[in-house]
C-alpha positions in Angstrom: 42.6 114.8 54.6 43.6 112.3 57.7 41.4 114.2 60.2 38.5 113.9 57.4 39.2 110.3 57.1 39.6 109.9 60.8 35.8 111.9 61.2 34.6 109.1 58.4 35.2 106.3 60.6 34.2 107.7 63.4 30.5 108.6 62.3 30.6 105.2 60.4 31.1 103.4 64.3 28.9 106.0 66.0 26.1 105.0 63.9 27.0 101.1 63.6 27.1 101.3 67.5 24.0 103.5 67.5 22.0 100.5 65.4 23.2 98.0 67.6 21.9 99.8 70.5 18.6 100.2 68.8 18.3 96.6 68.0 19.7 95.5 71.9 16.9 97.5 73.0 14.2 96.6 71.2 15.3 93.0 71.9 15.2 93.9 75.4 11.6 95.2 75.3 10.1 92.4 73.6 11.5 89.9 75.7 10.2 91.8 78.6 6.8 91.9 76.8 6.9 88.2 76.3 8.2 87.5 80.1 5.3 89.8 81.0 2.1 88.2 79.1 4.0 85.1 80.7 3.8 86.3 84.0 0.3 87.7 83.7 -1.0 84.9 82.0 0.0 82.2 84.8 -1.1 85.2 87.7 -4.7 84.5 86.3 -4.3 81.1 85.7 -3.1 80.5 89.7 -5.1 83.2 91.2 -8.3 81.3 89.3 -6.9 77.9 90.9 -7.0 79.9 94.1 -10.2 80.9 93.9 -11.5 78.0 92.6 -9.3 75.9 95.7 -11.2 78.3 98.3 -14.3 77.7 96.8 -14.4 74.0 97.6 -13.0 74.7 101.4 -15.7 77.1 101.9 -17.3 76.0 105.0 -18.5 77.6 108.5 -15.5 78.4 110.5 -17.5 79.5 113.5 -20.6 79.0 115.2 -22.2 78.7 118.5 -25.5 76.8 119.8 -27.3 79.1 122.3 -31.2 78.0 121.5 -32.7 78.0 124.8 -34.0 74.5 126.3 -37.9 75.7 126.1 -37.0 76.5 122.4 -35.6 73.0 121.7 -38.3 71.3 124.1 -41.2 73.4 121.9 -39.5 72.8 118.1 -39.2 68.9 119.1 -42.5 68.8 120.3 -43.8 70.4 117.2 -42.0 68.0 115.0 -43.2 64.6 117.0 -46.6 66.2 117.1 -47.0 66.4 113.1 -45.1 63.1 112.4 -47.7 61.1 110.2 -50.0 64.3 109.6 -50.9 66.3 106.8 -48.5 68.9 107.5 -45.3 67.1 108.7 -43.0 69.5 110.7 -38.9 69.9 110.7 -37.6 70.7 114.2 -34.3 71.7 112.7 -36.0 74.2 110.3 -38.3 75.8 112.6 -35.0 76.1 115.0 -33.0 77.9 111.8 -36.1 80.1 110.4 -36.6 81.8 114.0 -32.8 82.4 114.5 -32.5 83.9 111.0 -35.9 85.9 111.6 -34.6 87.4 115.2 -30.7 87.8 113.1 -29.4 85.3 115.5 -30.4 86.9 119.0 -32.4 84.4 120.6 -31.7 84.9 124.4 -35.9 86.4 124.4 -37.4 83.1 125.2 -40.9 84.4 125.2 -40.8 86.0 122.1 -38.8 83.5 120.3 -41.3 80.8 121.3 -44.0 83.1 120.1 -42.3 83.7 116.8 -42.6 79.3 117.0 -46.1 79.4 117.3 -46.7 81.9 114.6 -44.4 79.8 112.3 -46.7 76.6 113.0 -49.8 78.4 112.9 -48.5 79.7 109.4 -47.3 76.6 107.5 -51.1 74.9 109.0 -52.8 77.4 107.0 -50.8 75.7 104.3 -48.4 78.8 103.4 -45.0 77.5 101.5 -41.9 77.2 104.0 -40.2 78.4 101.4 -42.0 81.4 100.8 -41.7 82.2 104.3 -37.8 82.0 105.0 -37.4 83.6 101.1 -35.9 87.0 103.0 -34.2 85.5 106.3 -30.6 86.1 104.3 -29.1 84.1 107.2 -31.5 81.4 107.1 -28.6 78.9 105.3 -26.1 79.5 107.7 -28.6 78.7 110.8 -30.0 75.8 109.2 -26.3 74.2 108.4 -25.1 74.8 111.6 -28.0 73.7 113.4 -28.2 70.5 111.2 -24.7 69.7 112.2 -25.6 69.7 115.7 -28.8 67.5 115.7 -29.1 65.7 112.4 -29.7 62.5 113.5 -31.3 63.3 116.7 -35.1 63.3 115.7 -36.3 60.2 113.5 -37.7 57.0 113.4 -36.5 53.6 115.1 -37.6 50.2 116.4 -37.6 49.1 119.6 -38.1 45.7 120.3 -41.1 44.8 123.1 -43.0 41.9 124.4 -46.0 41.7 122.7 -49.1 42.3 125.2 -51.1 38.4 124.2 -51.2 35.4 125.0 -47.7 34.4 122.7 -46.2 37.3 124.6 -44.1 37.0 122.1 -41.4 39.6 121.2 -41.7 41.9 118.4 -39.9 45.3 116.5 -42.0 47.9 116.9 -41.7 51.2 115.1 -42.0 54.4 116.3 -41.1 58.1 116.2 -39.1 60.5 118.4 -35.8 61.0 119.9 -33.6 58.6 118.6 -30.6 59.5 121.4 -30.0 58.9 124.9 -28.7 60.7 128.0 -25.1 60.0 128.4 -25.8 58.9 131.8 -27.8 55.4 132.5 -31.2 55.5 133.8 -31.8 55.1 137.8 -28.2 56.9 138.1 -28.0 60.3 139.9 -26.2 63.4 138.3 -26.3 67.2 138.3 -24.8 69.4 136.5 -25.1 73.5 135.3 -24.1 75.4 132.4 -20.2 75.7 133.0 -19.1 75.9 128.9 -16.8 78.8 129.0 -15.1 78.3 132.3 -11.7 78.8 132.9 -9.1 76.0 133.8 -5.9 76.0 134.1 -4.0 72.6 134.4 -1.3 72.8 132.0 -2.0 76.1 130.9 -5.0 78.6 131.2 -7.8 77.8 128.5 -11.9 77.7 128.7 -13.8 74.5 129.6 -14.9 72.8 126.4 -17.8 70.7 128.2 -20.8 70.3 130.1 -19.4 68.5 133.8 -22.0 66.0 134.8 -21.4 64.9 138.4 -21.9 61.4 139.4 -21.2 58.7 141.4 -17.8 56.6 140.4 -19.0 53.6 138.4 -22.3 55.1 136.2 -22.8 53.5 133.5 -22.1 55.9 130.5 -23.9 55.7 127.2 -23.4 56.8 123.9 -25.7 59.8 123.1 -25.7 58.6 119.2 -24.4 56.2 117.3 -20.9 56.2 115.4 -17.1 54.9 115.9 -14.5 55.2 118.4 -12.2 57.3 117.1 -10.3 57.6 120.4 -9.8 55.7 123.5 -7.7 55.1 125.7 -5.2 57.8 128.8 -5.1 61.7 127.9 -3.2 63.5 130.1 -6.1 66.8 130.4 -8.9 63.7 130.1 -7.8 61.1 131.5 -9.5 58.2 130.6 -11.7 58.8 127.7 -13.7 58.2 124.6 -14.3 59.7 121.6 -17.0 58.7 119.2 -17.7 60.0 115.8 -20.9 60.2 114.2 -21.3 58.6 110.5 -21.9 62.3 109.1 -18.9 63.0 110.3 -20.2 66.1 111.9 -20.2 65.1 115.7 -17.6 63.9 117.7 -18.6 63.4 121.2 -15.9 63.3 124.6 -16.6 61.6 127.4 -13.6 62.4 129.6 -12.1 61.5 133.1 -13.7 57.8 133.3 -13.3 55.1 136.3 -9.7 53.8 137.6 -9.0 50.4 136.4 -12.0 49.6 134.6 -12.8 52.9 132.6 -14.0 51.0 129.5 -16.8 48.5 128.6 -14.0 45.7 128.3 -15.3 44.8 124.7 -14.5 48.1 122.8 -11.4 49.3 120.9 -10.7 52.2 118.3 -12.4 51.4 115.2 -15.4 49.7 116.5 -19.1 50.7 115.8 -21.5 51.3 118.6 -24.8 52.3 118.8 -26.9 54.8 120.6 -27.7 53.6 123.8 -24.6 51.2 124.2 -22.4 51.4 127.6 -19.7 52.2 126.5 -17.6 53.3 130.0 -18.0 54.3 133.6 -17.7 57.6 135.7 -14.9 58.5 137.6 -12.2 61.3 137.8 -8.8 60.4 136.7 -7.0 63.1 134.3 -4.7 65.9 135.1 -1.5 63.9 135.0 0.8 62.6 132.6 1.2 58.9 134.1 -1.9 56.9 133.1 -4.3 55.5 135.4 -4.2 58.4 138.5 -7.3 60.1 139.5 -6.1 63.6 140.0 -9.6 65.1 139.2 -11.1 66.0 143.1 -14.9 65.5 142.1 -16.4 62.4 140.2 -17.5 63.7 137.5 -18.4 63.1 133.3 -16.6 66.3 130.8 -19.0 65.4 128.2 -18.0 67.4 125.2 -19.6 67.8 121.4 -17.7 68.9 118.5 -18.6 70.1 115.7 -16.9 69.3 112.5 -17.5 70.9 109.1 -14.4 70.1 107.4 -11.6 67.4 108.2 -9.1 70.5 109.1 -11.1 71.6 111.8 -11.1 68.5 113.5 -7.2 68.3 115.3 -6.8 72.2 113.9 -6.5 75.5 115.5 -9.9 76.3 114.9 -12.1 73.8 116.5 -15.8 74.6 117.1 -16.9 72.9 120.8 -20.5 74.0 122.0 -22.2 74.3 125.0 -23.7 71.0 125.1 -25.5 71.9 128.6 -29.4 72.3 127.1 -28.4 69.4 124.8 -27.8 67.5 128.1 -31.3 68.6 129.8 -33.3 67.5 126.3 -31.5 64.3 126.3 -32.6 63.5 130.2 -35.8 62.7 129.3 -34.4 59.8 127.2 -32.2 57.3 129.4 -31.0 53.9 128.7 -32.0 51.2 131.5 -29.1 49.3 131.9 -28.4 45.4 133.4 -25.0 43.9 135.1 -23.8 41.3 132.6 -20.5 39.6 133.8 -18.0 42.6 134.6 -19.6 44.9 132.5 -23.0 46.4 131.7 -25.4 46.7 129.2 -28.3 48.3 127.6 -31.3 46.6 128.7 -33.3 47.9 125.8 -32.6 46.5 122.0 -33.1 48.8 120.0 -32.9 49.2 116.3 -31.8 52.6 114.4 -33.4 53.5 110.9 -31.3 55.7 109.5 -31.7 59.2 108.7 -31.8 60.7 105.8 
């Protein structure tokens, strides 16, 4: 009898325990399902946000500018010659087209220049540029890259000139052509070669990211393009240096190793606007020193650098883009600003009004 009662109690407790276990297990499963659903929803939204963020941050991470001088010259001449004509040509579009057509391989100057002639012939025969470039998958990339380098170099500008009549009065004359200048003033000798990428060892081993232009101490240095002074002062590598950022924020011009004691135009300070053709400083041999105003460079020269910026994180980040400026310096040599001495500084001898490029 007692055994029967005991067995019934055990059975009743087992059934109760089993029900509780089932309820607990089901509750845990439900909670897991709910938690998984919430996590999946969060993950999807987070991933979607990340994708949107990445898309908003899409920009060119790397480029090189290796367009031959003769190719720059040919495209530039076609653009200038077509100004005001029925079929205007855009030199940046031409350069992007022939680079994309050749899959970025533009070392064969003769072939590349023949391709330019053929393109211009087609355009003058009323073929549409959009149709000609339609199958060039890399065109948009090269256009964006080259536009970042060359936008603003060519366009309309006004020069204050003396009218050749009895009045000899001055008036603004509109012109079309290069709106940028050589960094070396007219009348001053210089020499340079393509030294981009050469080894440098002061401080740490690195590549040379500019074009060294050899000249005499005190040679007036010219602002290549309009812009704002972002940096002006001492840097242990560049010595006395000036950094100028263009209006479109795409180009940063770096002028380094300026003259000891009187490196800059005395009127300049950070944040100032400078116009293409303005005298900004003087060639020297300062730098390679943590102490200011020291000549530790063995040969007087201007270190001229061009940084290309597609996103602001590239300005001072680890993924900076500096291009080979050698052929650009060669191109700019045809447009050198004459200067005159005014008090303790030199100033541009020409008065120019730059018309903004669209």
